[in-house]
N, C-alpha and C positions, 0 to 999 in steps of 0.2 A: 770834511772834518777828519783828521787823522786818529785812528784808533789803533793802539798798539797792544798786541797779545802779550801778556806777562806770565801766563801759566795756562795750563789746559783749560781752566774755567774762569779766568780773570783777564780783564782788559783795562786799559787806561787811556784816557784823553789828557794829555799833558797841560799843565797850568800854562795859560797863555792870555795875552790881552788883559782884560778886566778881571779874569779869574783869580781868586785868592788862593785857591787850592785845586789840585787835579780832580778829574772825574774817575772813580773806580767802578767798573762794571763787573758783576759776577754773573756769568751766563756761559752757555755752550755757544758754539758757532751758529747753531740753528736758532736759538733763542735770541742771540744778538741780531741776526738778520730780521727777525720779527720786530725788534725794537727800532730798527732803521726804517721801517714802513711808516712810522709816525713821527712825532717830535719828542719822544722820550729822552733821547740823548742831548738834544737841544735844551730841553728843560733842565736836565742834570747839570749842564754847563751854565745856565743861568743861576741855579742855586749856588754853584761854586763862586759866583760873583757877590753873594750877600755878605754884609758886614759881620765880622767875628766868626765866620765858619772856620772850623778846625779840621785838620787832617785831610779830609776828602768829601766830595759829594759822592755818596754811595748809590749804586743802582742794584737792586736785588734781581734774582733770576726771572721773576714773573712780571718785570716792569712793563708798563705801557702808559701811553699819554694820559695825563690827568689835569687838574686845575692847579696851576702854579708849579708845584712839585709834580714829577711823574708819580703815578701810583707804583709803588715799589721804590720810592726814594727815601733815603735816610741821611740825615745830616745833623752834626753836633755844633753848637754855638757857644762861645765863651760867655760867661755870665756877666762880664764887665763891658765888653764891647759888642756882644752879639744881639740877635733880634728873636722875636717870636713871631711866626707868620701863619695866619689861618690857612693859607694855601699849602703850608707844610704839614698840616693836620688833616684837613679835609672838611667838607660840609657835614658829613655823617660822622661827627665826633665820636670816638670809641665804638665805631663799627667793629665788631669782634666776633669771636666764636667760642663756643664751650662744648665739651663732650661729656656726656653722661654714660658711664659704663654700666652693664648689667651682667648677671650670669644666666640670662634667658637664652635657651638654646634656640637656634635659627628656625628649626622645624616647628617648635612650639609656638614661636611668634608667627610664622606663616600661616598657621591655622586660624589666627585671629586678626591677621593684618588689615583686612578691609574695615572691619569694625573699629579697631583701634585708630586707624587714620581718619576715618569719618569723625569719630569723637574728638580727636585732636583738632581737626580742621574747624569743627563747629565750636570748640572751646576757645581757641586762640584767634583773636580778630587779625586778619591779614589783608593787604592791599594798600594802595596809595591813600594816605590820609585816614585810613580806618582806625577807629579806636573804640573804647568801651562806651556804652550808652550813659553809664554813670561816671562822672568826672570825680576825681579825688579833690579835696580841698587844698587851698594853697598852702596851708600849714603843713599838711602831710607831704606835699610836693617838696616844700623846702627841707623837710627832714630827709627826703630821699636824695635831694641834691647835695646834702652834706654828708650823709652816712651811707649811700649806695646800698650794697648787699646787707650791710649791718641792719638797716631799717627792715628789710624783708625778713631776715632771720628773727628779729625781735617781735615781729607781728605774725609769726607762725608760717611764713612762706619759705621754709627750708630747714636744713639742719645745721647745727654749729660747725660741723666739719666742712661745710661749704665754703666758709669764709676764707680758710687758709689755702684753698684750692682755686683761688682767684688772683690774678695779677693785682698788685697793690692791695691784697686782702679785701678786694671789692670795694675799696674806698680811697679815692685820691685826696690828700690833704690840700688845704688852702682854698677850698671851695666856699664862696660866699654868695648865696642867692640874690643879694642885692645887686650884684653885677650882672644879673640876668634880666632881660627886658620883660615887660608884662606881656608883650606879644609871644615871646618865647615860652613864658609860663603857661600862657593860655593854650598854646599847641601842645604842651607837655601833659596837661591835666587829664585828658582822656586816653592817653596812649601808653601808659605803663603796662607792661605785660602784653604787648602787641608786636606782631612780626614786621609790618610793613611790606614793601614790594620791591622791585628791582631784583638785585642779586641775592636778596635775603631769603633764607630758607630754613625749614626743619627737615632733617633726613634721618631716617632709621637705616642703619647700616650693619652689615655682617663683618665681623673680623675675619678677613680672608687669609691673612698671612701674618705670622709673627716673625719679625726680623731681629729682635733683641729680646730673648726670653726673660733675662734678668731684669731689664728696665720695665718691660711689659708687665711683669708680676707686681712690681712697685706701683705701677700706674693702675693696676686692677683691671687689665685688659687680657681676655682670653680668647683663643681662636674658636671660631664657629659660634661665638656668643654675639648678642645684639648690643650695639652702642647707638646713642642718639646724639646728633650734631645740631647745634642751634646757631645760626648766624644772622645776627641783626645788630642794630645800634641805637642811637639816641633819638630816632625818629624826628619829628618836626621841631622838637625843642633844640636839638643839636644843630639842625640846619639853620634855625633862626639866629642862634648864638653866632654862628659863622658869618651870616649875612649882616647882622647888626655890627660886628666888629670890623668886618672888611669896609663898611661904609665909614665907620669912625675913623678908621686908620687912613683912609683915603683923604677924609676931610682934614685930619690933623697933619699928615706928612706928605700927601701928594704922591705921585708915582713917576715924576719926570726923570729921576735919576735911577729908576729900576730897569733891568734888562727885559722885564715882563711885568705888566700892571697887575697880573694874577698873583705876583709874589709881594704884594703890599704887606707891610709889617710894622712893628713898633719895637724900639729897643726894649730889651727884657727888663731893664731897670726903670723904664718910664712908667708913669701912673697908668697910661693906656695899656701898656704891655702887661703890667701886673693885674689889671682888670680883666683883660682877655684871658690871662692864665687862670684866673679865679672862675670866670664864667665857663671856660673850657672844662675845668675840673668838675663843675656842677653837671655838665652834660656827660662827662665821663661817668660819673657816679650814677647818673640817671640810666645810662646804658647798661652798666653792671646790674643794677636793679632790675631793669627791663628783662635781661636774659635770665636772671634768677626767678623772676615771677613766672616766665614762660616755662622754665625748667620744672618748677614746683608743680604747676598745673599738669604737665606731661608725666612727671613722676607719680602724681596721684592717679592718673588714668592707668598707667602701667601697673601700679600696686593693686588696683582693683581687679585686673585681669591675671596678674601674677603675684598673688599675696605672699608666697613663700620665697620670692626671689630678692636679690640684693641689687641696690642702685647707689652708685657713688659718682660724684662729680670728679672727673679726672682733672680738668683745669679750664679756666677762662681766660683767654688772651685778648688783648686790645690790638687793633690794626691801625687806627688812626688816632695819634696821641702825640703830645709833647710832654716830656718829663725831665726833671733834674736828676742826673745820674753821674757816678764817678767812673773815670777811665784813666788809664796811663797814657799820657801824650808826651812824646819826647822825653820818656823816663820819669815824668812827674805825674802824680795823681791830680786830676782836676775835676771840678764839678762842671758839667756841661748841660745845656738844654738840648736834649735829644729829640729831634722830630722824626716820627716814624709815620710815613703816609703810605698806606697799603703795605705795611711791613710788620712782622712779628717779632716781639722780644724773644730772645733765644738764650737766656742765661744758663751758664754752666755751674757746676757744683761749688765753685769758689765764691759766688756772689752771696753777700750777706742778706740780700732781699728775699731770698727763697725760704719757703717754710720748711720746718724740720723734716717733713716726710720726703722732700726732694732734694735735701742737702747733698746726699751721696750720689744722686743720678743727674741733677740738673732738671730744669723745669720742662714739663711737657710743652711741645710745640705742635700746633694743629694746622695742618695744611689742607684746606678743602679742595676738592676737585670741582667739576661741574656735574650737574645731575646726569647720571648715565656713565660717569667715569669714577675711578677710584679716588679716595682721599687718603692722606697719611697722617699718622701721629709720629712725630720725631721727638728728639730730646736735645735741649740746648747744651752748648759746650763752652768751655773756657776759651777755646780758639775764637769763637764769635766775639768775645771781648776784644781780642787783639786786632781783628781784621774788619769787623763791621759794626762796631759800637753795639755788640751784643744782639744783632738782628739777623733775620733771615727773611725768606718770601713769606707771603701771607696767603697764597692760593695759586690757582692756575694762571690767573691774569688773562685779560680779554685779548682776543685776536681781532674781533670784528665788532664794529659799533652797533648800538642798539637799533638805529635807524636801518643799517645795512641788513641786519639779522631779520627784522620785520619784513623788509621788502624782498628778501631772497629766500626765507624759510618758511615752511608750512608747520604751524604749531600742531595741527591734528595729526600730521604724518609723524612728527617728532614723538608725540604722545604714544602713538601706535608702535613706533620703534622701541620705545622705552618699555612698553608692555611686553613686547616679544622678548626683551631681555629680562623678563620677570621683575620689572621695576614699576611699582604702582605709583601713579602721580595724581595729586589734587592741586588744582591751580585756579586762581581767580579769573583767569582769561587765556585764551588760545594765544593771544598776542604775546602774553607774559612767557608762555612756554617757548615761543620762537626766539625772544629776546635772550633767553638763558639756555639755549640748545647746547649740547655738548661740543659741537663743532665751532661754537662761538669762542671758545677758550683754548689757551696753549695746552701743550701736552703735560699733563701733572706728573707723569712718569719722569719727564726730563727735568722738570723744575725740582722734584724731589731728589733726583739723582745729583744735580748740581750742588744743592745744599749739602747732601751727604758727602759727596767727594771733596768738596772744599772743607768740610769739618765744621760748618757754622751751625748745623743741626743734623743729627744722625738718625736714620730711619729706625723706627721701633715696630710699627705695625701698619699693614695696608688694610684699608676698609673699602667695602663696595656697597653701593646702595641697594635697598630693598624697597624703600618707599620714600617719596619726596613730596613735601607740601611747599608750594610757592605762593607768594602773595598776588 
């Protein structure tokens, strides 16, 4: 496969064969080499063959092999001729991340760290399949699927200001619970306000460095203060929605003409395409509400220990989602179905979708590292609109599979190494620690640098972990 370097941090695979558009890769030489170790680029080429794709099949700096699309894949589809694909959204629909900023001094937090982490760990269910003992009713669940964060705020789980600090204002339109199966609903009832497992985490971090003072002030982030990062998604409900519609699409359309059966899809205009989009929106809203409920519980714990301090949500961003958005293509403004699979929206100041508080800066972009490494808060740019459909990386991106991590790394040793770096960890299993070890991920510094240098998201603050909770 011929890959041409087009600038310091961009590469292109030219349109050829059955490809409808080229592949554009945003990476450093080193990150690109990592992508060549699996089938990331092959997956990006396959996406370029899908009907109605516009402009390019984009690959973000943290990309690695996924299901259908690579994780870190972005593509836009024409609304008349295009498709919607569960493999372009992911099984964990609206897996995403939010940051709660505080004015708590690091030293004050460290005095109470063990107690606070223990309380959070006991309060927030985590782990594979874990949920609350008491299930919510189907009526309440349906309200969550339609209203997302709005339901949580109305029922006392947050503050009004939280709504405007969420992508889509915490609620994606077009969600009809009738398009969600009973099996998916049953999986969702006990899991609102729960963390899950895998790469999901709660992390209390120190603001280590401010790289853009003016923007950081708007975001409410101060050096040597505490922030809290929450990373999770739509749990079993979202996974079941993906499974259900993959089977329905296979039955309806088959996969004989696909470059990869994992790219099964439906025309956006078809009844099945519309139903998937509706069910996906339900899972998106469930995930927004899930993170809101978790944050509310944590905010209440922190308020108990620090009653005089301030706590504000910086932003909540989705990583696995398909949405209708407007972009200029060949000089004309067009509505497209943008698939972001393991990628973050990175809108600049010119986008009408942004809340008033971020109209002058652009939206906050959250780039988590791995436990033991730094994370970044960046800000979206208008340039991202031009060159990446308003998107950037969503994190460090895996280098090593879970199976390889478990077979080659020792969870106890990693826990000890983290404690030596003054990072406290609570996890459901030693195996889980090995799966998510820092060395399993790409270099977050390099991923952040590529985004920053390309101008698709600019660095605002560097965060370092003080305490981590894993499922």
